[in-house]
C-alpha positions in Angstrom: -88.8 -39.6 44.2 -91.0 -38.6 40.9 -93.6 -38.1 43.0 -92.0 -35.8 45.1 -90.6 -34.0 42.4 -93.6 -33.2 40.7 -95.6 -32.2 43.6 -92.6 -29.8 44.2 -92.8 -28.6 40.9 -96.9 -28.1 41.1 -96.4 -26.0 44.2 -93.7 -23.7 42.6 -95.9 -23.5 39.7 -99.1 -22.2 41.4 -97.2 -19.9 43.7 -95.4 -18.3 40.5 -98.7 -18.1 38.9 -100.8 -16.8 41.6 -97.9 -14.4 42.1 -98.0 -13.0 38.7 -102.1 -12.7 38.9 -101.1 -10.6 41.9 -99.1 -8.4 40.1 -101.3 -8.0 37.3 -104.4 -7.5 38.7 -104.0 -7.3 42.4 -105.7 -10.2 43.8 -104.6 -12.7 46.4 -102.6 -9.7 48.1 -101.2 -12.1 51.1 -100.2 -15.0 49.1 -96.7 -16.2 48.1 -93.0 -16.4 49.9 -91.7 -13.8 47.3 -93.0 -10.7 48.9 -91.7 -11.3 52.2 -87.9 -11.6 50.7 -86.6 -8.0 51.1 -83.6 -8.5 48.2 -86.7 -9.2 45.9 -88.3 -6.0 46.5 -89.4 -4.2 43.1 -88.7 -7.2 40.8 -91.7 -9.2 42.0 -92.9 -9.9 38.6 -89.4 -11.4 37.5 -89.1 -13.7 40.6 -92.8 -15.2 40.1 -91.9 -15.4 36.2 -88.8 -17.6 37.4 -90.8 -19.5 39.6 -93.2 -20.2 36.9 -90.6 -21.7 34.6 -88.9 -23.3 37.5 -91.8 -25.3 38.3 -92.7 -26.2 34.7 -89.0 -28.0 34.3 -89.7 -29.7 37.8 -92.7 -31.2 36.3 -90.9 -31.9 33.3 -87.8 -33.4 34.5 -88.8 -36.9 36.2 -90.7 -37.5 33.1 -87.4 -36.9 30.7 -85.1 -38.6 32.9 -87.2 -41.7 33.4 -87.7 -42.0 29.4 -83.8 -41.5 29.1 -83.3 -44.3 31.9 -85.3 -46.9 29.7 -84.0 -46.0 26.4 -80.2 -46.6 28.0 -78.7 -50.0 27.2 -78.8 -52.7 29.6 -75.7 -52.8 32.0 -73.2 -55.9 31.1 -73.9 -59.1 33.8 -71.0 -59.5 36.2 -68.3 -62.1 35.0 -69.3 -65.3 36.5 -73.0 -64.3 37.0 -74.1 -64.7 33.6 -75.9 -67.9 33.2 -75.4 -68.7 29.1 -71.6 -69.3 30.3 -72.3 -71.7 32.4 -71.2 -74.8 31.0 
């Protein structure tokens, strides 16, 4: 799941970055899904910037969540399953 989230994050980041390059320079004319959405007309730059931010979040979340789960205290064993209590 971690790799899938990172791949999606990378794709979203690349689409957003290439969309910003297109908005600033005019390169990559037919790239990106944002230009095909009619409700974003006139707000393409903001939408691409939001895609860059969303891509960065998707790239960093698996690492943050994984580190938090490793620091979490271990779960208590179910009663009767604790080998130290067996006599």
